[in-house]
N, C-alpha and C positions, 0 to 999 in steps of 0.2 A: 504494500500500500504506500503510495507516494504522498508527499506533502500536500499536493493539490487535493487528493482524496480526503485527507485528514481535515483540511480546512473546509472542504465542501460538507463533510459529515457534521462538523462542529457548527457550521452555519445553519444547516437544516435543524439540528437539535435546538439551537438558540431561537430559530424561527418558530418551532413548535412550542417552546416554552413561552414565548411572547404571545402566541395565539391563546394559549391556556390562561395566561394571566389576564389578557384582555377579556376573555369570556368570564372569568371570575369577577373582574372589576365591573362588568356590565351587570352580572347577577346581583352583586352587592349594591350597586347604584339603584337597580330596580327595586330591591328590597327596601332600601332607605326611602325611596320615593313613595312606595305604598304605605310605609309607616307614617310618613309626613302627611299624606292624604288623610289617614285615619285620625291623626291629631287635629287636623283642620276641621274635620267633620265633628269631632268631639267639642271643639271650641265653638263651632257654629251652633251646635245643639245647646250648649250651655248658655250662649247669648240669647238664643230663641226662648229658652225657658225663663231666663231672667226678664226678658221683655214681656213675656206673658204674665209673670208675677207682678211686674210694674203696672201693667194695664189693669190687672185684677185689683191691685191695691188702690189705684186711682178711682176705679168704679165705686169702691166702698168708702173712699174718702170724700167723695162728692156728695 
């Protein structure tokens, strides 16, 4: 096996590692995004509930 073959094999190995890392990074980013969406909907729900309580309180205060 010559030096050229060794470099070619090493380059292929590194390319495969890079592809795997990119795939893992995409999966992780997707997971983070879905968690952030869940947090936003929780916050929106909390705000909606608070607004409903405020309207209810205003009705009884009047």
